[in-house]
N, C-alpha and C positions, 0 to 999 in steps of 0.2 A: 357704163356711166349711170348713175342714179337718176331717176326721173325728176325733173324740175317741178317744184310746187308753184302752181299758178295762183297769183293773188286774187284775180277776179273769181276764179272757181272757189277758192277758200272763202271769199266774202259771201258768195251766194249760198254755199253750204252752211255757213254760220247763220245766215238769215233764215233760210228755208228749212234746213235740217238740223239746226243747232240744238234744239231741245232733245234730239236723239243722238247727239254726239258726232254727227257726220263730219263736221269740220275738224274735230279732234282726231278722228281716225285718218282723215286725209293728210293732215299735217304730221301727226305723231305715230301713225300706224296702229295696229290692233292691240298693242301693249299699253295704250294710253288709258290710265285708270279713270281719269275724269270723264273720258269719253264713254266708258262703261257705266259710270254712275249717273250721268245726266238723264238717261231715260227713266230713272226711278221717280224723281219729283215730277217729271213730265207725265208719267203714267198716273201718279196720284192726282195731279191737277186735272187730267182728262177724266179720271174717275169722279172727281168733284163736279165737273160739268155734266156727266151722266146722271149723277145723283140729283142735280138741280133740275134736270129734265124729268126725271122719274118722280121725285118727291116734292118738287116745287122750290121756289127760291128761298123759302124760309128754313130749309134743311141746314142744321148746324154744321154738319160735315162738309157740305158743299161750300159754305162761306169760309171755311177754314182752308179747304183744298184748292179752290179756284185761284186765289191770289198766289199760291205756290206756282201754278202753271204760268201765271202772268209774269212773275218775277224771273222764272227760268227763261221764258221767251224774251223778255226785255233784256236780260243779261246776254243772251245769244245775239240779239239785235245790236247791243252795244259792242260785242266782240266783232260783229260784221263791220260796224262803223270803224273800229280801230284797225281791222285788217285793211279795209278799203282806203283809209287815209295814211297808211304806212308808206313812207317814201321808198322808192324803188331800190336804192342801194341798201337801205336797212332791211327790207324784206328779203333781198337776195342774200345778204350776209347771215340772216337768221335761218331762213328756210332753204336756201340754195347756196350753201357755202362753197360748193365746187364750181359755181357759175361766176361769171364776171359781174361786177356791181351793177352794170347797166343792162343785164340780161332781160329780155322781153318778158320772162315769166313773172317778174316783179313789177311790171309796168301797169299803169292805170289807163283804162279806156272808158268809153261811154257805158259799157255794161257794168263796170266797177262803180261808176258814179250813180247809175240807176239802182244798184244794189244798196249803196250807202244811203241814198235818199229814201228808198223803200223801207230799209231797216229803221231809219230815223222816224219816219211817219208811222209805220205800223207798230214798231216796238214801243213808241211813246203812247200810242192809243191803247194798246193792250195793257201796258203797265198801269196807266191811269184808270182804265175800266176795272181791272182786277182789284186795285187798291180801293177804289171807290166802293165797289161791291162788298169787299171784305170789311172795310171800316163801317159802312152803313149798317150792315147786318150785325156786326159786333156791338156797336153802340145801341142799336135797337134792342138787342138781347140784354145788354147790361142795364139799360133803362127799365126794361120789363121786369128784371129781377130786383132792381132797387125799389120799383113801384110795388111789387108783390111783397117784399119784406116790410115795407112801411105800413101795409094794411093790417 
């Protein structure tokens, strides 16, 4: 019999390890293409954070790359919320078709609720911070160029 996919574990993997595709590998196996592609924008975003530390907050590449990481992290947090809020019969029908609709693997417990709440709180904060950082630096850059051209 195939191993049942636990909703709580999938929710935590999407929240904590989502930017590296861990939830995709858990649910879809090693052949999941999106799971292998998720680390690319994550690595670029982390490189942007590294550039900001090394070259300062006004580095153009960092304000382009950091929002990329924020969007990936927020998307994975949203995935964690969707996983955690999926009803037990629907979860089992999709991820555990060999199990009964009321199988415990698709059930919700306090750890699932904690993961959903954490994903909502942290994912929203990361997305807002990344977007604010990117937009603020973009508009500062654009205004500087407009000002320089008018001189």
